[in-house]
N, C-alpha and C positions, 0 to 999 in steps of 0.2 A: 267170807270171801266177797260177798256182795258189797259190804261196807267199803272194803279196800278197793274193789273194782270201781265203785262210785267215786271214791276219792281220786282215782286216776282218770276220770272222765270229765270233760269239760261241760257235761250236761248237768252236773251236780255241784254243790258247794265245794270250795277248795280246801277246807279243813275237816279233820276227822270229826270234831264236834258238830260242825255244820251239817255234815252228812247224816250223822246220827240223829240230830235234833231237828232235821228239816220237817216242816209241817206241824211241829208241836205248838207253835204259836197260834195256829188256826184250829187245833184239835184233830188234825188229819195226819198223825204221825205216820212216817214211813216205816218205822220199826216199832211194833207194838210193845216190845219189852222196854223201850224208852219211856213211854208214858202209860203204862198199864195201871199205875197207881199203887202197885205193890211195893213194899220195902225192898231195897237192894242189898240188905245184909246177907252175907253168905252164912249158911248153916251146915252145909256138906263140905267139909274142909278138903277132902281128896278131890272132889269134883271142882271145887274152886281153884285148887292148885293146878288142875288140868286146864281149866279155862284161862287162867293167868299165863300159863306156858303157850297156849294157842295164841292168845293176844300178843305175847312177846314176839313169837315167830312172825305173825302178821305184820306187826309194826317194824320189824327188822327186814321185811321183804323175804323171809325164809319160808313162808307158808305156801305149799302148793295150792294152786287154784283148782279145786275139785269141781267148781261150777263152770269151768271153761269160759270165763269172761262174763258171767251173768251180771246184769245190772238190776234185775227184778226177780222176785220170787213170790210164791203164794202157797198157802196150805192146800193140800189135796182136797179138802173138804169144801172148797169154793172154787168158782171158775170166773176170774175177772173178765170183763169185756175185752181188755186189751191182750189177753193171752193168746187168742187165735191169730193175732197179726204179728206176734213175736216168735223168735226161734227158740224152742226149748233146748237147752244146753246140757241139762242134767236132771235126774230124778233122785230123791232119797225116799225113805219110807214115808215121810210126812210132807215133803215139799217138792214143788216143781220150780226149776230155775230157768231164766230166760235172758236173752239179749234182743235188742231191736234188729230188724233186718239192716244189712250194711247199705 
């Protein structure tokens, strides 16, 4: 949801690849899974099929935004300096999601 929300925001690149790859040219990736150095081959085929279906729904505008407009998120194990000035929109078991104040 954060990737798609960023795609719809003028604060971020205007293409899906631009959003996902932002920061990789400087080594400061916005999404660690993009530049974690691990191979991207799928080995768990059932999980991969689920991920592909979620991606299809997102790209077709059919995925509900469970983050309520979040443009940022972080793992619960860290507390970035920006988090206290943003509005938390949702929590999962592992992540907190935020949007900037209006």
